[in-house]
C-alpha positions in Angstrom: 15.8 5.8 -6.5 12.9 2.9 -6.4 12.9 0.9 -3.2 11.8 -2.4 -3.3 9.1 -3.6 -0.3 8.5 -7.0 1.2 5.3 -8.3 0.1 4.9 -10.3 3.2 2.8 -13.7 4.2 0.2 -14.4 1.7 -2.8 -16.5 1.7 -4.5 -15.4 4.5 -8.0 -15.7 5.3 -10.2 -12.6 5.8 -10.1 -12.8 9.7 -6.5 -13.0 9.6 -6.3 -9.9 7.0 -8.5 -7.9 9.6 -6.3 -9.0 12.0 -3.2 -7.7 10.6 -4.7 -4.7 9.4 -5.2 -3.9 13.1 -2.0 -4.5 14.4 -0.7 -2.2 11.8 -3.5 0.8 12.9 -2.2 -0.3 16.7 1.2 0.4 16.0 0.7 3.6 14.3 -1.3 4.9 17.3 1.0 3.6 19.7 3.8 5.5 18.1 2.1 8.6 17.7 0.1 8.5 21.2 -3.4 8.4 19.3 -6.3 5.9 20.5 -6.9 3.3 18.6 -10.3 3.0 19.2 -11.1 6.5 18.5 -12.9 7.5 15.0 -10.3 10.1 14.3 -7.8 8.0 14.6 -8.7 6.2 11.4 -9.0 9.4 9.2 -6.4 11.6 7.9 -3.2 9.7 10.0 -2.2 7.9 6.8 0.6 9.4 6.8 1.8 8.6 10.2 2.1 5.2 8.7 5.7 3.9 7.8 6.6 2.9 4.0 6.7 -0.8 4.9 3.4 -0.3 6.3 2.0 1.3 3.7 2.8 -1.5 1.5 1.8 -4.2 4.0 -1.8 -2.8 3.8 -1.7 -2.6 0.0 -0.9 -6.2 -0.1 -3.8 -6.6 2.6 -6.2 -4.7 0.6 -4.9 -7.0 -2.7 -5.7 -10.1 -0.6 -9.1 -9.0 0.5 -10.1 -8.0 -3.2 -8.6 -11.5 -4.5 -10.7 -13.3 -2.0 -14.0 -11.5 -3.0 -13.2 -12.3 -6.6 -12.7 -15.8 -5.8 -15.9 -15.7 -3.7 -17.7 -15.2 -7.4 -15.7 -17.9 -9.2 -13.3 -15.0 -10.8 -11.0 -15.9 -13.0 -7.3 -14.6 -13.4 -8.1 -12.3 -16.3 -10.9 -10.8 -14.4 -8.5 -10.6 -11.7 -5.7 -8.5 -13.8 -8.4 -6.2 -16.0 -10.3 -5.3 -13.4 -8.5 -5.3 -10.2 -4.6 -6.6 -10.2 -3.3 -3.2 -12.7 -5.2 -0.6 -9.9 -3.0 -1.6 -7.1 -0.2 -1.5 -9.8 -0.7 1.9 -10.7 -1.8 3.7 -7.5 -0.3 6.9 -5.9 -0.6 8.5 -2.8 0.2 11.9 -4.5 -2.5 13.8 -7.1 -0.9 14.6 -10.7 -2.3 17.7 -12.6 -1.8 19.2 -15.8 1.2 21.3 -13.9 3.1 18.0 -12.4 2.7 15.9 -9.3 1.5 17.6 -6.5 1.9 15.8 -2.8 -1.0 15.1 -1.2 -2.2 14.3 2.1 1.3 14.9 3.5 3.0 11.6 2.6 6.5 12.1 1.1 8.1 10.3 -1.8 8.7 7.1 0.1 5.4 6.5 1.2 4.2 7.5 -2.5 6.8 4.6 -3.8 5.3 1.9 -1.1 1.9 2.3 -2.4 2.0 0.5 -5.4 2.4 -2.7 -5.8 4.3 -4.8 -8.6 3.1 -6.8 -10.9 4.7 -9.9 -9.5 3.4 -9.1 -6.1 -0.3 -9.1 -7.6 0.2 -12.2 -9.1 1.6 -14.2 -6.1 -1.2 -12.7 -4.3 -3.9 -14.0 -6.9 -2.3 -17.8 -6.6 -1.8 -17.4 -3.1 -5.3 -16.7 -2.0 -6.7 -18.7 -5.0 -5.0 -21.8 -3.2 -6.4 -20.8 0.2 -9.7 -20.4 -0.9 -9.5 -23.7 -2.4 -9.8 -24.9 1.1 -12.6 -22.6 2.4 -16.4 -23.2 1.7 -18.0 -20.7 -0.4 -21.5 -20.1 0.9 -23.6 -18.0 -1.7 -26.2 -15.7 -1.0 -25.2 -15.2 2.6 -25.6 -11.6 3.3 -28.4 -8.9 1.8 -27.2 -5.2 1.7 -29.3 -2.6 -0.5 -28.4 -3.6 -3.8 -27.8 -7.3 -3.7 -27.1 -10.4 -2.3 -23.7 -11.6 -1.5 -21.6 -14.4 -1.3 -19.7 -15.5 2.0 -16.3 -17.6 2.8 -16.5 -20.0 5.8 -12.4 -20.0 6.6 
């Protein structure tokens, strides 16, 4: 039986996405008596997330990716071809030639929660496109080892 998960609020800025990610992490840590400030609480604890939290984190990651694509004048076609399909096909379990093998302690419902639907990735794109239209794209503001990156002033 495939379950349906709520997408939640869309059209968030980068700082709003980061804040909600931190809230999900803090809630998971509180439930399992982990220190949210300890880097160890961020490694190997994903199976402690509820299916709802897993799905929402995937939506948040999709929003971050859409913001990144839009910061470089990306198109819906580029979003669909290079990014949206990945969010739609992601799995927490690995598949080998002999079948499906559980991975990292995630259960079936958590695995189902991980993938977004095509409708969700379309809605993410449209909401982020609308939100970023009210922001300012600042070209060449961050330098890393390979290139100069654009920034977004929300």
